[in-house]
C-alpha positions in Angstrom: 35.0 58.9 73.5 33.6 61.5 71.2 36.5 63.8 72.0 39.0 61.1 71.0 37.2 60.4 67.7 37.0 64.2 66.9 40.7 64.6 67.8 41.7 61.6 65.5 39.8 63.1 62.6 41.2 66.5 63.1 44.8 65.1 63.2 44.4 63.1 60.1 42.9 66.0 58.2 45.8 68.1 59.4 48.3 65.5 58.2 46.6 65.5 54.8 46.9 69.2 54.6 50.6 69.2 55.7 51.4 66.6 53.0 49.5 68.6 50.4 51.4 71.8 51.3 54.9 70.3 51.6 54.6 67.7 48.9 56.7 65.2 50.9 57.0 64.7 54.7 58.7 62.3 57.0 57.1 60.3 59.9 59.6 61.8 62.4 58.7 65.3 61.3 55.0 64.7 61.7 55.5 63.0 65.0 57.3 66.0 66.4 54.9 68.6 64.9 51.8 66.9 66.1 53.2 65.5 69.4 52.2 61.9 68.8 54.2 58.7 68.4 55.7 57.4 65.2 53.4 54.4 65.4 50.4 56.6 65.5 51.6 58.7 62.6 52.2 55.5 60.5 48.6 54.3 61.3 47.3 57.7 60.2 49.3 57.6 57.0 48.0 54.1 56.2 44.4 55.3 56.7 45.0 58.4 54.5 46.6 56.3 51.8 43.6 54.0 51.8 41.3 57.0 51.4 43.3 58.3 48.5 44.8 61.5 50.1 48.5 60.5 49.8 50.9 57.7 49.0 53.2 56.2 51.5 56.9 56.4 50.9 59.9 55.0 52.8 59.8 56.7 56.1 57.0 59.1 55.2 54.4 60.1 52.7 54.1 62.0 49.4 51.2 64.1 48.0 50.0 62.8 44.7 46.3 63.4 44.9 44.5 65.8 42.4 43.8 69.2 43.9 40.0 68.8 43.9 40.0 66.2 46.6 41.1 68.8 49.1 38.6 71.4 48.3 36.3 69.9 50.9 38.8 70.2 53.7 38.2 72.9 56.3 41.4 72.6 58.3 43.3 75.8 59.0 46.8 75.6 57.6 49.3 75.7 60.5 51.9 78.5 60.3 54.8 76.0 60.1 53.7 74.7 56.7 52.6 78.0 55.0 56.1 78.6 53.6 55.9 75.4 51.5 52.8 76.6 49.6 55.0 78.6 47.3 57.1 75.6 46.4 54.0 73.5 45.6 52.6 76.3 43.4 55.9 76.6 41.5 55.9 72.8 41.0 52.3 72.8 39.8 52.9 75.7 37.4 55.9 73.9 36.0 53.8 70.8 35.6 51.3 72.7 33.4 54.0 73.1 30.7 54.7 69.3 30.5 52.8 67.1 28.2 52.2 63.4 27.8 55.1 61.8 25.9 57.7 64.5 26.8 61.3 63.6 27.4 62.6 65.6 30.4 66.0 66.1 31.9 65.5 67.0 35.5 68.2 68.8 37.4 68.9 68.1 41.1 67.3 70.2 43.9 64.5 70.2 46.4 61.9 71.7 44.1 62.7 69.1 41.4 62.1 66.4 44.1 58.7 68.0 44.9 57.9 68.0 41.2 58.5 64.3 40.6 55.4 62.9 42.4 53.1 65.2 40.4 54.4 63.7 37.2 52.2 60.6 37.9 49.4 62.2 36.0 51.4 62.4 32.8 51.6 59.5 30.4 54.5 58.0 28.5 57.2 60.3 29.9 60.9 59.7 29.8 62.7 61.1 32.8 66.5 61.6 32.6 68.3 62.6 35.7 71.6 62.3 37.6 70.3 62.3 41.1 70.0 58.8 42.5 67.4 59.6 45.2 65.2 61.4 42.7 65.4 58.5 40.3 64.3 56.1 43.0 61.4 58.5 43.8 60.4 58.6 40.1 60.4 54.8 39.8 58.2 54.5 42.8 55.6 57.2 42.0 55.4 57.5 38.2 54.9 55.2 35.3 57.7 57.0 33.4 60.7 55.4 31.9 63.5 56.6 34.2 67.0 57.0 32.8 69.7 57.5 35.4 72.9 58.9 34.1 75.8 56.8 35.5 79.2 57.7 36.7 81.1 58.8 39.8 78.9 59.6 42.8 79.4 63.1 44.1 78.1 64.6 47.4 74.4 64.6 47.6 73.9 61.4 45.5 74.7 63.2 42.3 76.3 61.4 39.4 79.0 62.9 37.1 80.0 61.4 33.8 80.5 63.6 30.7 80.8 60.6 28.3 77.5 59.2 29.5 75.8 62.6 29.1 77.0 62.8 25.5 75.6 59.3 24.9 72.3 60.2 26.4 72.1 63.4 24.3 72.7 61.4 21.2 70.0 58.8 22.1 67.2 61.1 23.3 65.8 64.4 21.9 65.1 66.2 25.2 61.9 68.3 25.0 62.3 70.1 28.3 65.3 70.7 30.6 63.9 71.7 34.0 66.6 73.4 36.1 66.4 74.6 39.7 68.3 77.9 39.9 70.0 79.5 43.0 70.1 83.0 41.6 70.4 85.3 38.5 73.3 87.7 38.8 73.4 91.3 37.6 74.9 90.1 34.3 71.9 87.8 33.7 74.0 84.8 34.5 72.0 81.7 35.6 73.6 80.4 38.8 73.2 76.9 40.2 74.2 75.4 43.5 76.7 72.7 42.3 79.9 73.7 40.5 80.4 70.1 39.5 77.2 70.1 37.5 77.9 73.3 35.4 79.5 71.7 32.4 76.8 68.9 32.2 73.9 71.3 32.5 75.5 73.6 29.9 75.5 70.7 27.4 71.9 69.7 28.2 70.7 73.3 27.8 72.2 73.5 24.4 70.5 70.3 23.2 67.1 70.6 24.9 64.2 72.1 22.9 63.0 74.1 25.9 64.6 75.1 29.2 62.5 76.0 32.2 64.2 77.7 35.2 62.6 77.7 38.6 63.8 79.8 41.4 62.1 79.6 44.9 64.3 82.3 46.5 67.6 83.9 45.9 70.6 82.0 47.4 74.1 83.4 47.1 76.5 81.2 45.3 79.8 81.7 43.4 79.3 83.3 40.0 81.5 80.6 38.6 78.5 78.3 38.9 76.9 79.9 35.8 75.3 77.5 33.3 74.4 80.3 30.8 72.4 83.5 30.6 68.7 84.5 30.5 68.7 84.5 26.7 69.4 80.8 26.8 66.1 79.8 28.5 62.5 79.9 27.5 60.8 80.4 30.8 61.5 81.5 34.4 59.2 80.7 37.4 59.8 82.8 40.5 58.5 82.7 44.0 56.8 85.8 45.2 59.8 86.5 47.4 62.1 86.5 44.4 59.8 88.7 42.1 60.8 92.0 43.8 64.4 91.5 43.0 64.2 90.1 39.5 61.0 91.5 37.9 62.6 94.5 36.3 65.7 92.6 35.3 63.6 90.0 33.5 61.6 92.7 31.7 64.8 94.4 30.6 66.0 91.0 29.3 63.0 90.7 26.9 60.9 88.5 29.2 57.2 89.1 29.6 55.0 88.2 32.6 52.6 85.4 31.7 51.0 84.1 34.8 50.7 85.5 38.3 49.1 84.1 41.5 49.4 84.5 45.2 52.6 82.4 45.4 54.6 82.7 42.1 55.0 84.5 38.8 55.9 83.0 35.4 57.9 84.9 32.8 58.4 83.9 29.2 61.3 84.8 26.9 59.8 86.9 24.1 62.6 85.8 21.7 61.5 82.2 22.1 57.8 82.6 21.4 
C-alpha cells in the first residue's frame, strides 16, 4: 500500500514538472509517456489543478502557476521534456517586456501559443490575433480583451482579411507586435512560416510601437516569406541552438546582447533604444 501511495505522488509530481516544462500537454500524451490510462491521467490533472499546479484545458492541461511554486519539487526532469525548457524560457523572457494595459498583436505559432497562458498575470491587456485556436485559449486562460481578426479561414485555423486588419490598426494603437520567426536570412530578412500572412504582418509591424521577434530554432523556408529586415524590429530572442548561427549577424546589424541564460539570449536593436 505504501508503494502505491509513493508511486502516485511521484507520478503526479512528474506530471506537474512535465506541464511546467512544456507549457501545454494533452491527456493522450501523458498517458503514453507514463504508461497509465487516460482516466488515471484525468484524475491526476484534477488533483493537481485543485492544488494550484496547473489548469485543465480541453483534452489536457496548461501551466499557469508562478515559478516559485515549483522550487520545492525534487523530481528529475525526464529526457523527453528537456527540449521544451528552451521554449518556456523564451516565452518567460518575452513576458518580461509586456506590461499591464498593453495592446498586443500576437502572430501564429507554437511559441505564441505557449506564451498565452502566461499572460494571465498581466492586467487590462488587449490581445489581437488571427489564430482561432489561440484566441480560444486566450479567452479561457486570461482576463484580457481578445480581438479576433475575421475573414477567410486558411490552413491551420488562421484568418486572412486585409480590410479587417486596416480597421483594427485604425481602432487600436498596438504597443507590441510579438512575431514568431522561422529564420533570418543572410540579407537580414525576417522569414516566417506562412506566405499568406506576410502582407498582414508587414502592415502590423509598421504600425506597432515595438516589435519583438522570437526564434526557437532555424527552420528553412522560402525567402519570399520575408516580413521585413532586422532594422525593423526592436528585439530578438533566440534559443541557445540559434545563437551560434545568428550572434555575429545580429552584432553586425547594430544589435547588442542584453540578457543571457542557459536556454536563450536576448538582443536589442541599438537604433531603437
